[in-house]
CHARMM internal coordinates of N, CA and C (Angstrom, degrees):
IC EDIT
DIST 1 N 1 CA 1.4517
DIST 1 CA 1 C 1.5340
ANGL 1 N 1 CA 1 C 111.51
DIST 1 C 2 N 1.3306
ANGL 1 CA 1 C 2 N 115.82
DIHE 1 N 1 CA 1 C 2 N -43.44
DIST 2 N 2 CA 1.4609
ANGL 1 C 2 N 2 CA 119.23
DIHE 1 CA 1 C 2 N 2 CA -178.49
DIST 2 CA 2 C 1.5253
ANGL 2 N 2 CA 2 C 111.43
DIHE 1 C 2 N 2 CA 2 C -60.65
DIST 2 C 3 N 1.3202
ANGL 2 CA 2 C 3 N 117.24
DIHE 2 N 2 CA 2 C 3 N -40.47
DIST 3 N 3 CA 1.4622
ANGL 2 C 3 N 3 CA 119.19
DIHE 2 CA 2 C 3 N 3 CA -179.67
DIST 3 CA 3 C 1.5212
ANGL 3 N 3 CA 3 C 111.30
DIHE 2 C 3 N 3 CA 3 C -66.86
DIST 3 C 4 N 1.3187
ANGL 3 CA 3 C 4 N 117.34
DIHE 3 N 3 CA 3 C 4 N -30.31
DIST 4 N 4 CA 1.4633
ANGL 3 C 4 N 4 CA 120.01
DIHE 3 CA 3 C 4 N 4 CA 175.72
DIST 4 CA 4 C 1.5274
ANGL 4 N 4 CA 4 C 109.65
DIHE 3 C 4 N 4 CA 4 C -60.30
DIST 4 C 5 N 1.3211
ANGL 4 CA 4 C 5 N 116.09
DIHE 4 N 4 CA 4 C 5 N -39.24
DIST 5 N 5 CA 1.4629
ANGL 4 C 5 N 5 CA 120.74
DIHE 4 CA 4 C 5 N 5 CA 178.50
DIST 5 CA 5 C 1.5312
ANGL 5 N 5 CA 5 C 110.00
DIHE 4 C 5 N 5 CA 5 C -63.50
DIST 5 C 6 N 1.3329
ANGL 5 CA 5 C 6 N 117.22
DIHE 5 N 5 CA 5 C 6 N -44.04
DIST 6 N 6 CA 1.4619
ANGL 5 C 6 N 6 CA 120.47
DIHE 5 CA 5 C 6 N 6 CA 176.89
DIST 6 CA 6 C 1.5233
ANGL 6 N 6 CA 6 C 110.89
DIHE 5 C 6 N 6 CA 6 C -62.71
DIST 6 C 7 N 1.3377
ANGL 6 CA 6 C 7 N 116.48
DIHE 6 N 6 CA 6 C 7 N -43.18
DIST 7 N 7 CA 1.4644
ANGL 6 C 7 N 7 CA 120.48
DIHE 6 CA 6 C 7 N 7 CA 178.04
DIST 7 CA 7 C 1.5213
ANGL 7 N 7 CA 7 C 110.47
DIHE 6 C 7 N 7 CA 7 C -54.11
DIST 7 C 8 N 1.3117
ANGL 7 CA 7 C 8 N 115.04
DIHE 7 N 7 CA 7 C 8 N -51.28
DIST 8 N 8 CA 1.4618
ANGL 7 C 8 N 8 CA 120.87
DIHE 7 CA 7 C 8 N 8 CA -176.32
DIST 8 CA 8 C 1.5305
ANGL 8 N 8 CA 8 C 111.10
DIHE 7 C 8 N 8 CA 8 C -66.45
DIST 8 C 9 N 1.3183
ANGL 8 CA 8 C 9 N 116.69
DIHE 8 N 8 CA 8 C 9 N -42.14
DIST 9 N 9 CA 1.4655
ANGL 8 C 9 N 9 CA 120.20
DIHE 8 CA 8 C 9 N 9 CA -178.92
DIST 9 CA 9 C 1.5222
ANGL 9 N 9 CA 9 C 111.22
DIHE 8 C 9 N 9 CA 9 C -61.77
DIST 9 C 10 N 1.3333
ANGL 9 CA 9 C 10 N 116.93
DIHE 9 N 9 CA 9 C 10 N -46.75
DIST 10 N 10 CA 1.4606
ANGL 9 C 10 N 10 CA 119.08
DIHE 9 CA 9 C 10 N 10 CA -179.22
DIST 10 CA 10 C 1.5284
ANGL 10 N 10 CA 10 C 111.58
DIHE 9 C 10 N 10 CA 10 C -69.52
DIST 10 C 11 N 1.3117
ANGL 10 CA 10 C 11 N 116.39
DIHE 10 N 10 CA 10 C 11 N -29.75
DIST 11 N 11 CA 1.4640
ANGL 10 C 11 N 11 CA 119.90
DIHE 10 CA 10 C 11 N 11 CA 175.92
DIST 11 CA 11 C 1.5341
ANGL 11 N 11 CA 11 C 109.99
DIHE 10 C 11 N 11 CA 11 C -65.86
DIST 11 C 12 N 1.3155
ANGL 11 CA 11 C 12 N 116.83
DIHE 11 N 11 CA 11 C 12 N -42.85
DIST 12 N 12 CA 1.4617
ANGL 11 C 12 N 12 CA 121.31
DIHE 11 CA 11 C 12 N 12 CA -177.37
DIST 12 CA 12 C 1.5271
ANGL 12 N 12 CA 12 C 113.22
DIHE 11 C 12 N 12 CA 12 C -68.82
DIST 12 C 13 N 1.3152
ANGL 12 CA 12 C 13 N 117.53
DIHE 12 N 12 CA 12 C 13 N -28.96
DIST 13 N 13 CA 1.4627
ANGL 12 C 13 N 13 CA 119.93
DIHE 12 CA 12 C 13 N 13 CA -177.20
DIST 13 CA 13 C 1.5239
ANGL 13 N 13 CA 13 C 112.75
DIHE 12 C 13 N 13 CA 13 C -106.49
DIST 13 C 14 N 1.2995
ANGL 13 CA 13 C 14 N 116.82
DIHE 13 N 13 CA 13 C 14 N 19.13
DIST 14 N 14 CA 1.4580
ANGL 13 C 14 N 14 CA 122.02
DIHE 13 CA 13 C 14 N 14 CA -177.35
DIST 14 CA 14 C 1.5321
ANGL 14 N 14 CA 14 C 112.51
DIHE 13 C 14 N 14 CA 14 C -50.49
DIST 14 C 15 N 1.3081
ANGL 14 CA 14 C 15 N 117.64
DIHE 14 N 14 CA 14 C 15 N -40.16
DIST 15 N 15 CA 1.4635
ANGL 14 C 15 N 15 CA 121.23
DIHE 14 CA 14 C 15 N 15 CA -176.80
DIST 15 CA 15 C 1.5262
ANGL 15 N 15 CA 15 C 113.16
DIHE 14 C 15 N 15 CA 15 C -96.79
DIST 15 C 16 N 1.3196
ANGL 15 CA 15 C 16 N 117.63
DIHE 15 N 15 CA 15 C 16 N -2.88
DIST 16 N 16 CA 1.4631
ANGL 15 C 16 N 16 CA 121.65
DIHE 15 CA 15 C 16 N 16 CA -179.04
DIST 16 CA 16 C 1.5254
ANGL 16 N 16 CA 16 C 110.91
DIHE 15 C 16 N 16 CA 16 C -82.31
DIST 16 C 17 N 1.3052
ANGL 16 CA 16 C 17 N 115.05
DIHE 16 N 16 CA 16 C 17 N 149.83
DIST 17 N 17 CA 1.4597
ANGL 16 C 17 N 17 CA 120.57
DIHE 16 CA 16 C 17 N 17 CA 174.08
DIST 17 CA 17 C 1.5203
ANGL 17 N 17 CA 17 C 107.50
DIHE 16 C 17 N 17 CA 17 C -96.82
DIST 17 C 18 N 1.3169
ANGL 17 CA 17 C 18 N 115.28
DIHE 17 N 17 CA 17 C 18 N 116.62
DIST 18 N 18 CA 1.4557
ANGL 17 C 18 N 18 CA 119.26
DIHE 17 CA 17 C 18 N 18 CA 177.01
DIST 18 CA 18 C 1.5174
ANGL 18 N 18 CA 18 C 108.76
DIHE 17 C 18 N 18 CA 18 C -131.25
DIST 18 C 19 N 1.3182
ANGL 18 CA 18 C 19 N 117.26
DIHE 18 N 18 CA 18 C 19 N 153.22
DIST 19 N 19 CA 1.4701
ANGL 18 C 19 N 19 CA 120.60
DIHE 18 CA 18 C 19 N 19 CA -174.41
DIST 19 CA 19 C 1.5190
ANGL 19 N 19 CA 19 C 112.49
DIHE 18 C 19 N 19 CA 19 C -75.76
DIST 19 C 20 N 1.3058
ANGL 19 CA 19 C 20 N 114.29
DIHE 19 N 19 CA 19 C 20 N 161.99
DIST 20 N 20 CA 1.4540
ANGL 19 C 20 N 20 CA 121.43
DIHE 19 CA 19 C 20 N 20 CA 175.10
DIST 20 CA 20 C 1.5267
ANGL 20 N 20 CA 20 C 109.08
DIHE 19 C 20 N 20 CA 20 C -67.19
DIST 20 C 21 N 1.3245
ANGL 20 CA 20 C 21 N 114.96
DIHE 20 N 20 CA 20 C 21 N 145.11
DIST 21 N 21 CA 1.4643
ANGL 20 C 21 N 21 CA 121.36
DIHE 20 CA 20 C 21 N 21 CA 174.63
DIST 21 CA 21 C 1.5182
ANGL 21 N 21 CA 21 C 107.42
DIHE 20 C 21 N 21 CA 21 C -143.82
DIST 21 C 22 N 1.3171
ANGL 21 CA 21 C 22 N 116.91
DIHE 21 N 21 CA 21 C 22 N 134.39
DIST 22 N 22 CA 1.4616
ANGL 21 C 22 N 22 CA 119.70
DIHE 21 CA 21 C 22 N 22 CA -177.50
DIST 22 CA 22 C 1.5255
ANGL 22 N 22 CA 22 C 112.39
DIHE 21 C 22 N 22 CA 22 C -64.02
DIST 22 C 23 N 1.3190
ANGL 22 CA 22 C 23 N 118.24
DIHE 22 N 22 CA 22 C 23 N -13.69
DIST 23 N 23 CA 1.4606
ANGL 22 C 23 N 23 CA 121.97
DIHE 22 CA 22 C 23 N 23 CA 177.71
DIST 23 CA 23 C 1.5352
ANGL 23 N 23 CA 23 C 111.94
DIHE 22 C 23 N 23 CA 23 C -66.82
DIST 23 C 24 N 1.3229
ANGL 23 CA 23 C 24 N 117.00
DIHE 23 N 23 CA 23 C 24 N -19.39
DIST 24 N 24 CA 1.4717
ANGL 23 C 24 N 24 CA 119.32
DIHE 23 CA 23 C 24 N 24 CA 177.32
DIST 24 CA 24 C 1.5225
ANGL 24 N 24 CA 24 C 110.65
DIHE 23 C 24 N 24 CA 24 C -59.81
DIST 24 C 25 N 1.3140
ANGL 24 CA 24 C 25 N 116.56
DIHE 24 N 24 CA 24 C 25 N -32.18
DIST 25 N 25 CA 1.4608
ANGL 24 C 25 N 25 CA 120.29
DIHE 24 CA 24 C 25 N 25 CA 179.28
DIST 25 CA 25 C 1.5315
ANGL 25 N 25 CA 25 C 109.97
DIHE 24 C 25 N 25 CA 25 C -62.95
DIST 25 C 26 N 1.3031
ANGL 25 CA 25 C 26 N 116.76
DIHE 25 N 25 CA 25 C 26 N -40.00
DIST 26 N 26 CA 1.4684
ANGL 25 C 26 N 26 CA 120.49
DIHE 25 CA 25 C 26 N 26 CA 177.87
DIST 26 CA 26 C 1.5232
ANGL 26 N 26 CA 26 C 111.47
DIHE 25 C 26 N 26 CA 26 C -67.21
DIST 26 C 27 N 1.3087
ANGL 26 CA 26 C 27 N 116.85
DIHE 26 N 26 CA 26 C 27 N -37.50
DIST 27 N 27 CA 1.4643
ANGL 26 C 27 N 27 CA 120.56
DIHE 26 CA 26 C 27 N 27 CA 177.63
DIST 27 CA 27 C 1.5262
ANGL 27 N 27 CA 27 C 109.71
DIHE 26 C 27 N 27 CA 27 C -64.11
DIST 27 C 28 N 1.3111
ANGL 27 CA 27 C 28 N 116.55
DIHE 27 N 27 CA 27 C 28 N -45.48
DIST 28 N 28 CA 1.4625
ANGL 27 C 28 N 28 CA 121.48
DIHE 27 CA 27 C 28 N 28 CA 179.08
DIST 28 CA 28 C 1.5221
ANGL 28 N 28 CA 28 C 109.93
DIHE 27 C 28 N 28 CA 28 C -61.32
DIST 28 C 29 N 1.3132
ANGL 28 CA 28 C 29 N 116.29
DIHE 28 N 28 CA 28 C 29 N -43.43
DIST 29 N 29 CA 1.4592
ANGL 28 C 29 N 29 CA 120.97
DIHE 28 CA 28 C 29 N 29 CA 178.01
DIST 29 CA 29 C 1.5320
ANGL 29 N 29 CA 29 C 111.21
DIHE 28 C 29 N 29 CA 29 C -61.04
DIST 29 C 30 N 1.3183
ANGL 29 CA 29 C 30 N 117.04
DIHE 29 N 29 CA 29 C 30 N -36.25
DIST 30 N 30 CA 1.4651
ANGL 29 C 30 N 30 CA 120.84
DIHE 29 CA 29 C 30 N 30 CA 177.96
DIST 30 CA 30 C 1.5281
ANGL 30 N 30 CA 30 C 111.11
DIHE 29 C 30 N 30 CA 30 C -63.10
DIST 30 C 31 N 1.3213
ANGL 30 CA 30 C 31 N 116.11
DIHE 30 N 30 CA 30 C 31 N -40.88
DIST 31 N 31 CA 1.4662
ANGL 30 C 31 N 31 CA 119.46
DIHE 30 CA 30 C 31 N 31 CA 176.33
DIST 31 CA 31 C 1.5239
ANGL 31 N 31 CA 31 C 110.94
DIHE 30 C 31 N 31 CA 31 C -60.97
DIST 31 C 32 N 1.3107
ANGL 31 CA 31 C 32 N 116.24
DIHE 31 N 31 CA 31 C 32 N -44.48
DIST 32 N 32 CA 1.4684
ANGL 31 C 32 N 32 CA 120.52
DIHE 31 CA 31 C 32 N 32 CA -179.31
DIST 32 CA 32 C 1.5229
ANGL 32 N 32 CA 32 C 110.13
DIHE 31 C 32 N 32 CA 32 C -62.54
DIST 32 C 33 N 1.3144
ANGL 32 CA 32 C 33 N 117.12
DIHE 32 N 32 CA 32 C 33 N -46.14
DIST 33 N 33 CA 1.4620
ANGL 32 C 33 N 33 CA 121.36
DIHE 32 CA 32 C 33 N 33 CA -179.79
DIST 33 CA 33 C 1.5278
ANGL 33 N 33 CA 33 C 112.30
DIHE 32 C 33 N 33 CA 33 C -63.38
DIST 33 C 34 N 1.3200
ANGL 33 CA 33 C 34 N 116.71
DIHE 33 N 33 CA 33 C 34 N -25.61
DIST 34 N 34 CA 1.4650
ANGL 33 C 34 N 34 CA 121.78
DIHE 33 CA 33 C 34 N 34 CA 178.60
DIST 34 CA 34 C 1.5310
ANGL 34 N 34 CA 34 C 111.60
DIHE 33 C 34 N 34 CA 34 C -90.26
DIST 34 C 35 N 1.3362
ANGL 34 CA 34 C 35 N 116.03
DIHE 34 N 34 CA 34 C 35 N 14.90
DIST 35 N 35 CA 1.4737
ANGL 34 C 35 N 35 CA 121.74
DIHE 34 CA 34 C 35 N 35 CA -179.06
DIST 35 CA 35 C 1.5257
ANGL 35 N 35 CA 35 C 112.43
DIHE 34 C 35 N 35 CA 35 C 59.23
DIST 35 C 36 N 1.3182
ANGL 35 CA 35 C 36 N 115.47
DIHE 35 N 35 CA 35 C 36 N 38.04
DIST 36 N 36 CA 1.4623
ANGL 35 C 36 N 36 CA 121.58
DIHE 35 CA 35 C 36 N 36 CA 177.58
DIST 36 CA 36 C 1.5287
ANGL 36 N 36 CA 36 C 109.15
DIHE 35 C 36 N 36 CA 36 C -121.08
DIST 36 C 37 N 1.3185
ANGL 36 CA 36 C 37 N 114.42
DIHE 36 N 36 CA 36 C 37 N 53.40
DIST 37 N 37 CA 1.4632
ANGL 36 C 37 N 37 CA 121.44
DIHE 36 CA 36 C 37 N 37 CA -176.60
DIST 37 CA 37 C 1.5325
ANGL 37 N 37 CA 37 C 111.84
DIHE 36 C 37 N 37 CA 37 C -60.01
DIST 37 C 38 N 1.3221
ANGL 37 CA 37 C 38 N 117.06
DIHE 37 N 37 CA 37 C 38 N -40.22
DIST 38 N 38 CA 1.4701
ANGL 37 C 38 N 38 CA 119.66
DIHE 37 CA 37 C 38 N 38 CA 179.85
DIST 38 CA 38 C 1.5281
ANGL 38 N 38 CA 38 C 110.94
DIHE 37 C 38 N 38 CA 38 C -63.37
DIST 38 C 39 N 1.3222
ANGL 38 CA 38 C 39 N 116.51
DIHE 38 N 38 CA 38 C 39 N -40.08
DIST 39 N 39 CA 1.4686
ANGL 38 C 39 N 39 CA 119.72
DIHE 38 CA 38 C 39 N 39 CA 177.32
DIST 39 CA 39 C 1.5272
ANGL 39 N 39 CA 39 C 110.65
DIHE 38 C 39 N 39 CA 39 C -66.88
DIST 39 C 40 N 1.3217
ANGL 39 CA 39 C 40 N 116.73
DIHE 39 N 39 CA 39 C 40 N -37.34
DIST 40 N 40 CA 1.4628
ANGL 39 C 40 N 40 CA 120.61
DIHE 39 CA 39 C 40 N 40 CA 176.80
DIST 40 CA 40 C 1.5240
ANGL 40 N 40 CA 40 C 109.95
DIHE 39 C 40 N 40 CA 40 C -61.33
DIST 40 C 41 N 1.3128
ANGL 40 CA 40 C 41 N 116.37
DIHE 40 N 40 CA 40 C 41 N -44.00
DIST 41 N 41 CA 1.4604
ANGL 40 C 41 N 41 CA 120.79
DIHE 40 CA 40 C 41 N 41 CA 179.74
DIST 41 CA 41 C 1.5321
ANGL 41 N 41 CA 41 C 111.05
DIHE 40 C 41 N 41 CA 41 C -64.19
DIST 41 C 42 N 1.3113
ANGL 41 CA 41 C 42 N 117.37
DIHE 41 N 41 CA 41 C 42 N -42.45
DIST 42 N 42 CA 1.4699
ANGL 41 C 42 N 42 CA 120.50
DIHE 41 CA 41 C 42 N 42 CA 177.93
DIST 42 CA 42 C 1.5225
ANGL 42 N 42 CA 42 C 110.59
DIHE 41 C 42 N 42 CA 42 C -60.72
DIST 42 C 43 N 1.3192
ANGL 42 CA 42 C 43 N 116.16
DIHE 42 N 42 CA 42 C 43 N -41.89
DIST 43 N 43 CA 1.4609
ANGL 42 C 43 N 43 CA 119.99
DIHE 42 CA 42 C 43 N 43 CA 179.05
DIST 43 CA 43 C 1.5227
ANGL 43 N 43 CA 43 C 110.87
DIHE 42 C 43 N 43 CA 43 C -64.25
DIST 43 C 44 N 1.3135
ANGL 43 CA 43 C 44 N 117.00
DIHE 43 N 43 CA 43 C 44 N -45.98
DIST 44 N 44 CA 1.4646
ANGL 43 C 44 N 44 CA 120.75
DIHE 43 CA 43 C 44 N 44 CA 179.11
DIST 44 CA 44 C 1.5234
ANGL 44 N 44 CA 44 C 110.04
DIHE 43 C 44 N 44 CA 44 C -59.25
DIST 44 C 45 N 1.3060
ANGL 44 CA 44 C 45 N 116.96
DIHE 44 N 44 CA 44 C 45 N -45.70
DIST 45 N 45 CA 1.4696
ANGL 44 C 45 N 45 CA 119.62
DIHE 44 CA 44 C 45 N 45 CA -179.46
DIST 45 CA 45 C 1.5263
ANGL 45 N 45 CA 45 C 111.27
DIHE 44 C 45 N 45 CA 45 C -63.65
DIST 45 C 46 N 1.3156
ANGL 45 CA 45 C 46 N 116.53
DIHE 45 N 45 CA 45 C 46 N -37.79
DIST 46 N 46 CA 1.4555
ANGL 45 C 46 N 46 CA 120.23
DIHE 45 CA 45 C 46 N 46 CA 176.97
DIST 46 CA 46 C 1.5268
ANGL 46 N 46 CA 46 C 111.09
DIHE 45 C 46 N 46 CA 46 C -64.64
DIST 46 C 47 N 1.3186
ANGL 46 CA 46 C 47 N 115.70
DIHE 46 N 46 CA 46 C 47 N -43.51
DIST 47 N 47 CA 1.4632
ANGL 46 C 47 N 47 CA 119.73
DIHE 46 CA 46 C 47 N 47 CA 179.46
DIST 47 CA 47 C 1.5244
ANGL 47 N 47 CA 47 C 111.57
DIHE 46 C 47 N 47 CA 47 C -67.94
DIST 47 C 48 N 1.3176
ANGL 47 CA 47 C 48 N 117.66
DIHE 47 N 47 CA 47 C 48 N -36.13
DIST 48 N 48 CA 1.4638
ANGL 47 C 48 N 48 CA 120.65
DIHE 47 CA 47 C 48 N 48 CA 178.68
DIST 48 CA 48 C 1.5287
ANGL 48 N 48 CA 48 C 111.88
DIHE 47 C 48 N 48 CA 48 C -62.94
DIST 48 C 49 N 1.3100
ANGL 48 CA 48 C 49 N 117.63
DIHE 48 N 48 CA 48 C 49 N -28.80
DIST 49 N 49 CA 1.4614
ANGL 48 C 49 N 49 CA 120.96
DIHE 48 CA 48 C 49 N 49 CA 178.28
DIST 49 CA 49 C 1.5222
ANGL 49 N 49 CA 49 C 111.47
DIHE 48 C 49 N 49 CA 49 C -66.54
DIST 49 C 50 N 1.3041
ANGL 49 CA 49 C 50 N 116.39
DIHE 49 N 49 CA 49 C 50 N -17.59
DIST 50 N 50 CA 1.4611
ANGL 49 C 50 N 50 CA 121.15
DIHE 49 CA 49 C 50 N 50 CA -178.80
DIST 50 CA 50 C 1.5353
ANGL 50 N 50 CA 50 C 112.88
DIHE 49 C 50 N 50 CA 50 C -80.68
DIST 50 C 51 N 1.3168
ANGL 50 CA 50 C 51 N 116.94
DIHE 50 N 50 CA 50 C 51 N 1.58
DIST 51 N 51 CA 1.4635
ANGL 50 C 51 N 51 CA 120.78
DIHE 50 CA 50 C 51 N 51 CA 177.30
DIST 51 CA 51 C 1.5176
ANGL 51 N 51 CA 51 C 111.80
DIHE 50 C 51 N 51 CA 51 C -60.55
DIST 51 C 52 N 1.3105
ANGL 51 CA 51 C 52 N 116.32
DIHE 51 N 51 CA 51 C 52 N -23.02
DIST 52 N 52 CA 1.4588
ANGL 51 C 52 N 52 CA 119.64
DIHE 51 CA 51 C 52 N 52 CA -177.46
DIST 52 CA 52 C 1.5299
ANGL 52 N 52 CA 52 C 112.08
DIHE 51 C 52 N 52 CA 52 C -61.49
DIST 52 C 53 N 1.3157
ANGL 52 CA 52 C 53 N 117.61
DIHE 52 N 52 CA 52 C 53 N -26.22
DIST 53 N 53 CA 1.4549
ANGL 52 C 53 N 53 CA 119.15
DIHE 52 CA 52 C 53 N 53 CA 179.12
DIST 53 CA 53 C 1.5315
ANGL 53 N 53 CA 53 C 113.29
DIHE 52 C 53 N 53 CA 53 C -121.14
DIST 53 C 54 N 1.3315
ANGL 53 CA 53 C 54 N 117.22
DIHE 53 N 53 CA 53 C 54 N -8.96
DIST 54 N 54 CA 1.4649
ANGL 53 C 54 N 54 CA 119.95
DIHE 53 CA 53 C 54 N 54 CA 178.74
DIST 54 CA 54 C 1.5242
ANGL 54 N 54 CA 54 C 108.92
DIHE 53 C 54 N 54 CA 54 C -148.74
DIST 54 C 55 N 1.3055
ANGL 54 CA 54 C 55 N 116.49
DIHE 54 N 54 CA 54 C 55 N 100.38
DIST 55 N 55 CA 1.4656
ANGL 54 C 55 N 55 CA 122.58
DIHE 54 CA 54 C 55 N 55 CA -171.48
DIST 55 CA 55 C 1.5270
ANGL 55 N 55 CA 55 C 114.28
DIHE 54 C 55 N 55 CA 55 C -62.60
DIST 55 C 56 N 1.3106
ANGL 55 CA 55 C 56 N 118.25
DIHE 55 N 55 CA 55 C 56 N -22.32
DIST 56 N 56 CA 1.4643
ANGL 55 C 56 N 56 CA 119.94
DIHE 55 CA 55 C 56 N 56 CA -178.46
DIST 56 CA 56 C 1.5266
ANGL 56 N 56 CA 56 C 112.74
DIHE 55 C 56 N 56 CA 56 C -63.77
DIST 56 C 57 N 1.3204
ANGL 56 CA 56 C 57 N 118.21
DIHE 56 N 56 CA 56 C 57 N -17.81
DIST 57 N 57 CA 1.4632
ANGL 56 C 57 N 57 CA 120.39
DIHE 56 CA 56 C 57 N 57 CA 177.07
DIST 57 CA 57 C 1.5332
ANGL 57 N 57 CA 57 C 110.93
DIHE 56 C 57 N 57 CA 57 C -61.79
DIST 57 C 58 N 1.3279
ANGL 57 CA 57 C 58 N 117.31
DIHE 57 N 57 CA 57 C 58 N -17.61
DIST 58 N 58 CA 1.4740
ANGL 57 C 58 N 58 CA 121.29
DIHE 57 CA 57 C 58 N 58 CA 176.61
DIST 58 CA 58 C 1.5225
ANGL 58 N 58 CA 58 C 111.32
DIHE 57 C 58 N 58 CA 58 C -59.77
DIST 58 C 59 N 1.3112
ANGL 58 CA 58 C 59 N 117.00
DIHE 58 N 58 CA 58 C 59 N -24.48
DIST 59 N 59 CA 1.4632
ANGL 58 C 59 N 59 CA 120.90
DIHE 58 CA 58 C 59 N 59 CA -179.69
DIST 59 CA 59 C 1.5281
ANGL 59 N 59 CA 59 C 111.87
DIHE 58 C 59 N 59 CA 59 C -60.61
DIST 59 C 60 N 1.3181
ANGL 59 CA 59 C 60 N 117.29
DIHE 59 N 59 CA 59 C 60 N -16.52
DIST 60 N 60 CA 1.4609
ANGL 59 C 60 N 60 CA 121.47
DIHE 59 CA 59 C 60 N 60 CA -179.51
DIST 60 CA 60 C 1.5287
ANGL 60 N 60 CA 60 C 112.86
DIHE 59 C 60 N 60 CA 60 C -86.23
DIST 60 C 61 N 1.3115
ANGL 60 CA 60 C 61 N 117.20
DIHE 60 N 60 CA 60 C 61 N -8.39
DIST 61 N 61 CA 1.4701
ANGL 60 C 61 N 61 CA 120.66
DIHE 60 CA 60 C 61 N 61 CA -178.70
DIST 61 CA 61 C 1.5331
ANGL 61 N 61 CA 61 C 112.55
DIHE 60 C 61 N 61 CA 61 C -57.50
DIST 61 C 62 N 1.3484
ANGL 61 CA 61 C 62 N 119.96
DIHE 61 N 61 CA 61 C 62 N -45.60
DIST 62 N 62 CA 1.4759
ANGL 61 C 62 N 62 CA 118.83
DIHE 61 CA 61 C 62 N 62 CA 178.18
DIST 62 CA 62 C 1.5287
ANGL 62 N 62 CA 62 C 112.74
DIHE 61 C 62 N 62 CA 62 C -61.14
DIST 62 C 63 N 1.3045
ANGL 62 CA 62 C 63 N 116.60
DIHE 62 N 62 CA 62 C 63 N -32.63
DIST 63 N 63 CA 1.4709
ANGL 62 C 63 N 63 CA 119.98
DIHE 62 CA 62 C 63 N 63 CA 178.19
DIST 63 CA 63 C 1.5214
ANGL 63 N 63 CA 63 C 109.51
DIHE 62 C 63 N 63 CA 63 C -67.73
DIST 63 C 64 N 1.3178
ANGL 63 CA 63 C 64 N 116.03
DIHE 63 N 63 CA 63 C 64 N -40.87
DIST 64 N 64 CA 1.4716
ANGL 63 C 64 N 64 CA 120.08
DIHE 63 CA 63 C 64 N 64 CA 177.15
DIST 64 CA 64 C 1.5177
ANGL 64 N 64 CA 64 C 110.22
DIHE 63 C 64 N 64 CA 64 C -59.52
DIST 64 C 65 N 1.3202
ANGL 64 CA 64 C 65 N 116.78
DIHE 64 N 64 CA 64 C 65 N -46.80
DIST 65 N 65 CA 1.4622
ANGL 64 C 65 N 65 CA 120.46
DIHE 64 CA 64 C 65 N 65 CA -179.60
DIST 65 CA 65 C 1.5314
ANGL 65 N 65 CA 65 C 111.09
DIHE 64 C 65 N 65 CA 65 C -60.98
DIST 65 C 66 N 1.3041
ANGL 65 CA 65 C 66 N 116.54
DIHE 65 N 65 CA 65 C 66 N -40.75
DIST 66 N 66 CA 1.4660
ANGL 65 C 66 N 66 CA 120.97
DIHE 65 CA 65 C 66 N 66 CA 178.97
DIST 66 CA 66 C 1.5276
ANGL 66 N 66 CA 66 C 110.98
DIHE 65 C 66 N 66 CA 66 C -64.17
DIST 66 C 67 N 1.3255
ANGL 66 CA 66 C 67 N 116.99
DIHE 66 N 66 CA 66 C 67 N -39.51
DIST 67 N 67 CA 1.4678
ANGL 66 C 67 N 67 CA 120.73
DIHE 66 CA 66 C 67 N 67 CA 179.29
DIST 67 CA 67 C 1.5258
ANGL 67 N 67 CA 67 C 112.10
DIHE 66 C 67 N 67 CA 67 C -67.84
DIST 67 C 68 N 1.3177
ANGL 67 CA 67 C 68 N 116.44
DIHE 67 N 67 CA 67 C 68 N -27.83
DIST 68 N 68 CA 1.4635
ANGL 67 C 68 N 68 CA 120.31
DIHE 67 CA 67 C 68 N 68 CA -179.26
DIST 68 CA 68 C 1.5309
ANGL 68 N 68 CA 68 C 112.84
DIHE 67 C 68 N 68 CA 68 C -78.83
DIST 68 C 69 N 1.3168
ANGL 68 CA 68 C 69 N 117.21
DIHE 68 N 68 CA 68 C 69 N -13.37
DIST 69 N 69 CA 1.4718
ANGL 68 C 69 N 69 CA 119.94
DIHE 68 CA 68 C 69 N 69 CA -179.39
DIST 69 CA 69 C 1.5083
ANGL 69 N 69 CA 69 C 111.69
DIHE 68 C 69 N 69 CA 69 C -94.79
END
COOR INIT
IC SEED 1 N 1 CA 1 C
IC BUILD
């Protein structure tokens, strides 16, 4: 149920500019723990695109690489 809330929240703010928050790592980890690795990867890739306005999103690059292995 909790991941459904994250799904919906990120869907609703897809076009919004919001700042980086280290809590995204916990959200991504929740997807992985729920056996939703592909969804975790999609989220990471979406968040990485936000580097254009907030460079701290680069911190998610190692997580992306880990998900790809």
